[in-house]
C-alpha positions, 0 to 999 in steps of 0.5 A: 560248595556254598559261595558267600555273597559279595555284600555280606563279605564286604559288610563283615570286612567293614565291621572288622575294620571298625572294631579294630580301629574304632575308639568306641568301647563296644569293640575294645576291651577297656583297661583303665588304670585302677586307683591302688592303695600301696601303703597305709598306717596309723602314726603319731605324725606325718613329717616331710611326707613320711609317717612317724612313730607307727603303732597300734596303741597310742597314749591319749597324752600324745594329743593326736594320731594320724592316718597316712595313705599312699596311692600309686597309680592315681589315674585321675583326680579322685576323692577318698575318705578317711572314716574314723570309727570309735568303738564301732561308731563313725566319729569323723569322716575326712574328705581328701583329694588325690592327684595323678600320677601318684599321691600320698595324704593323711588326716589327723584327729585330736585325742581326748580322754573320752577317746580311749578304747578301740578305733578303726579307720576305713579308707574308702573311695567316693562310692564307699568301696573300702580300699583299706582298714586300720585298727588301733587303740587309744590308751592311758 
């Protein structure tokens, strides 16, 4: 039968104590809340924080279209982008700031005759990770 050396046993106990009670991340499994997109839509307008007249096709005569996005949770002050693509080309990139604990926001574009056709909106975080994609068309 093999006996453990008292210094080794003591060192192991100190290590275990530090891992269980230390605030350093190497001993703990991090579990930060993740920014989560819970709702996104294309609409004619946002009124009192709610998207109005949702759709996938909008008349150019409407004059504008909006992208609404809601996040819950928002763990910390965060920047996101609404990237508006017309016919596959980036047309507009709108920077938006989110505040904890939850936040909804929107962006709009003004419509012109040359805007007819297919559109895509990519909602991304600061690093460019796509959180959501919306597709719609502008018609006569």
